[in-house]
C-alpha positions, 0 to 999 in steps of 0.5 A: 348925793348922800353915800350909804351902805346897802347889801354890804356894800355903798349906795348913793341916795339923791339928796333932791328933797323931793325924793330924800327926806332927811331925818334927824335922830338923836344921839346916845353913847359910844357903845349904842353908836358902835352897835347902830353902826353895826346894825347899818352895815348891814342894811339889805342884808337878806332876811332868813328865817331860822338863820345860823346865829353868831353863838350860842347865847353864851358867847360859843361861837356857833359853825355855819353863821354867816354874815349874809343871811339874818332873821330879827334876833339873830340880827340884833344878837349879832349887832350887840355882839359886834358892836358892844359885847353884849351876850343876847340869847338866841330867840326873840321870845329868851331875849324879852327877858335880858336886860331890864324894862325901858318904860321909855324907849331910848335910842338902842334899846330893843323893841318887841312885838306880836305878829299875826301868827303869834298874837293870840297867844299868851306870856312869853309866846306872844313875842314874834318880833324884835327891833332895834330903836333908833329914836323918833319912831324909827327902827332897824330891823329884818322881816320877811325880805332884808334887814332896813332902818324904817319908820315904824308902820302903824301895825307894828305900833298895835303890835308892840309888847315891851321895850328892854334896855340891855346897855 
């Protein structure tokens, strides 16, 4: 068995290769790995559209914030704030202009995507989702149900817009 974190608790996954595949991902600098640790600590946390952010984008803490519900941009804002003291803005459409373009995404970069509701829009209005790049084809994000780490789907790859490096 492998021990992991899930929904704020401890969980176990079978070590039997018939059920579980171990994926080797690259490691990065200490700040990036701390951001990723924060994200993994929140796996299984429920997705709630429009969840209250931890701060206002400038570091002012917001009332009503809960570590037990996130949407995609509030999750990224929180893990970068807790893991590396980086202030991300409050929405995907304002986060996509932060940092610098990452032509060759690295572990810890933010990946931005469009979605069905925004696909036909232009400029930053096309942006509908953000995830943390883990390396290989894997991301950490939350969308429609709960925070998870997973392989990029063909649809996500087709909806990819940009990668940004904030660390």
